[in-house]
N, C-alpha and C positions, 0 to 999 in steps of 0.2 A: 504495500500500500503505500502510496505518495506520502512526504512527511508534508505536512501542512506546516509549509514556515513563517506567517501571521498566529499561529493559533498562541493564546496567552501563556497555554501554559509556555510553550515553549520559548515564549519570552522570562520567563521564569528564571526557568532550565536556562539558560544564557547567565540568566543575573548569579544567579550560585556562582557556574562556575567562573562568574569574573571576580565574586567575592575570596570564594576559596578553590583557584585554581591546580595549590599546591597538593591537595589532599585524598586523598587514594580513592576517598568517597566520590569526587571533586573529578581525578581522570576518568575511573568506571565510567559516569555517567558521559563524560566526553566522549567517550567511548563508544555509548551508544549513538550518541544522537551524531557522529557521522555514521554508524552502521548505517543509520535513520534514514540520514541524505548520500549513501551510498557509494561513499567514500573511505575503500578498503584499506585503502596503504593510510590513509588517516587515522582508521580507528587500530591498523595495526603495533604504530607507533606508539599511541598508548597505550593500549594492552600490555607495550613490554615495558615502557615505562612502570606503570600497576604491576607489574610481578618483581619489579622489585623490592618497594614496598613492605615491612615485618609484618602488616595484619593479610597480605595479598594470603587468595584460601584456592584449595584443589581447583574450583568451579571457575575461576578468572582463569585458570589455565588454561581446562578445557575450551573457556569462551575463547579466548588465544590462540587456541588449536584452531578451531572452527572456524573465524574469521579468516584465517590463512586458506584452511581446508578452500570457502567458499571464493576467494582472493586470488585461486590458484596454484600456492604455494603447498604444495604437499608433504613436501620436505620439513619445510616449516611448524607443519600443523603435527606429523611423525615425531617429532623432537620433541615438545611439547605433552604427546599425550603418550608418552609412552614410559614420560617421569609421573602419570597418576596411576592409582589403584588397577582401574581397572579397565588398564590400558588395553587388551586385549579383548575385554567385550567391545572396546569405545574404536578402532584399530577395525573388527572385523561387521563392524556395525555401516562407518563409513563404508567399508569396502565392500557392502551387500550393497547399499545404497548405488557407489559409482557406476556397479557392474549394470544396475536395471535403469540407469540414466545410461547406461551405452559408453560407460567412459575407463572401460579394461586398462586401459595404463594408470591413470591414478588409484584404479582396484588393485593392481597389481605391486605398489609401492605400500601403502597399507598393509596386504595381504599378509607379503614379504615380510614386515616392519615386526606384526603380530607372530609370526614362527623367529623369527630374528630371538624377541623376547622372549619366548614360552615354545622349545623347539623341542617337546616331548608332551604336545597340545594334538590330539589328536582331529579334534575340532579343527585346529587353525591350518594342519596340515593339509584337511583333506578340503577346506574355504578357497586355499593357494591353488590346490591342482585343478579346482573346475574352474575356477579366474583361468589358472592356463591353460587348459581344454580349451575352453572358451575365442583362447585370442590363437589358439593352434600352433602352443608351445609345443606336440603332444611327448616328445619327452621326458621334459623336462617337470611336466603333468604327473606321467607316469611316477619317476623316480620318490613325486609328494604324496600322489593315493594308496604308492604300496607302504611308505615309513605312516599314514596315516593311521590304514585297514589294520597296523603292526602293534599302534599302540595300545588297541583299548577303546575305552568308549567315548562314543560319539551320540552329541545330544543335539546339534546344528544345523546337523545335513541332513542331506536327501541322501541316504546306504545307497541304495538302490538303481540310484541315477549314477552315485559315482561309481557305483561296481560296475557299471552300465559302460559308462563313459571310460572305466579304464582297458573294459574288453573291446570297446571299437582301438583304443590306441592299441593294444596289444595284436590282435588282429590287422590292424596297419603295418603291423612290425614283423609283419607272416609268424607270428608267437601264436599259432593257432587253439593250442591246446590251453593253454596260460584261461586263452580269451576265450575259449568255452568256460572255460571256468571261474571267470568273471561273472559272463552273461550267466549263470544256472545259481552264484553268489547273491545276482540283481532279483534274478526270480525270485529268491528266499523273503524276499524283505517285501517283492511287491509281484504276487501269484499269477501268470496270464497278461501279463503285461503285454502284450502287442507287442513293442519295440525291441523290450529284450527275446524276446520269440524269433525272432526275425534276427537280431543280431546272431542266434545259437544257427541258423539257416543258413548264415550268410558263413560265421566261422566252419562248418562244416561243407559248407560248397566252396571257402578257401581251400581247403586240407585235401580233396577230390572223395568226398566222401557225400555222393549224389544219393543216397540214399536215406542217410541223415539227415540231410538239408531238404529234401520232400520233404522225411518227415516233423522236422520243423516248421517250416512253407505250410504245410496244411495244414497243423496242430492254430496258424495267426489265426488262419480261415478259420478254424471251429473257435475256437475264443473270442472273434472282432469278426462274424459273419458281416457286419453292415456297414464295416471300415475300409473303404477303397483303400490304401495302404497295404493289407493283406492279401488284395489280390495283384495290387498291382507291385508290391516287392518279387512275389513267386514270379510274375509276368518278365520280372528283370532277371533274377537266376535262369528261366527255361529263354529269352533271350542273349544271354552270357553263352551258354549251351549252346548256340546255333537250331533251338527248336523253336520256330517262328509262328506255327500256327499254335501250338501251347504261350506259347509266350501272348501271341494276340486273344487267346481265350479268356487270358488269366486278366489285363488290360480293359478288354470287353466288363467281366466277372465289375471289374473295379469301376468304372462306368456306371455302368445299372445301378447300383448298388448309392452310388454316388454321383451322381448330372453335374452337380456343382463342385466337383475337385479339383485340385491348381491345373493351369492350366499344363505344364508338361506331362502331368496323363493324357492329352488330348496330341501335346506333342510326338509323346510318343510310340502311343496304337498309331498316330500317323504313319512315322516313319516306319511303323512294320506293318504296313496297310504299302507305303508305297513301296518296300524292300522285297513286298512278295506279289508286285503289279495289281492291287488295288488301288487304282489312283483314284474312281469316285467318291470312294471309301476314302480317302486320303486326304479327300478335298475337306472332304463335311469332316472330317475329325480337329482335320489341323485349323479349319475358321473356327472351330470352337477354342482353342488354341489363341488363337490372335484374339479373340472377344471377352475373354477372361484377362488373357493378357499381354493386352495391347503395346507395352511398351517394349516388348521384346522381343528387335530385330531377325532373330534364327528363325522364331516361330512365324515372322512374314514370306524368309529365306525358303521355309520350307514349304512353308502355302502356293509362291510361285512355285517350285519347283510341281509339286503334283499340279499343279492349275495346267504347267505344263501341257506334263504326261499325258492329262483324262483328254488333254486339244487334239493330240497326235491323233 
């Protein structure tokens, strides 16, 4: 909310600050005033000065860290918050907030600081691992996933999701048996969760065990028959094996159960129709892909190819 510079209350506050400019209370109020005006740097200077006063309290250090955080100076925020008794909770809470805001770079600064302060905290380790996973740093994330799971009790992390993400990293690294173990661990926390079942199917497929892979893909459809994802992932599996007929069947099923599915489902189906010379069907599918995601140039390119093939 904008500050009303002409309000009587503000005028009285400014008068108090003029009368007692050196007191700790006056400095705190001056900092709040600068914050209300949006002058973060001025507020930071005042709060730094205030912390030198004998009567300074922990909440004032928290306030200085918060202003540094909002002013875009996470390193100063960390330097202040690590001096607080509940530093891990503060750092993790701010990291969670910045992850939600999409600022992974700042979140990683806070999560790393929490791990440095509390290296034996499973919560701190797994929260850092989750942020690293989201940032694409799979190898480093895996290190913290493994340490976090070894450390014991966890209260602030979705363990099923953490185990699933660990499995995804292991699968990408070609460590398929370890990935399978992680996906099965994830299912212990969330039985019959479609994404975790698909993870198992993909891991077995990567190992070359087509029988086990197909059983897990089929299990996904059994537990989530109204979810397009269940059929589409099975279709992608068949496509990777060159079985285009079965791949088309699965993608058609995906679209039947969820017509307003993501555009790339229609693009995949349209491309399969193109590969099997079903050009009119390809045009219809790719038109839907473009309708759902009109800003995807690749979909428009594929539609033009299908239209040209259909016109020949």
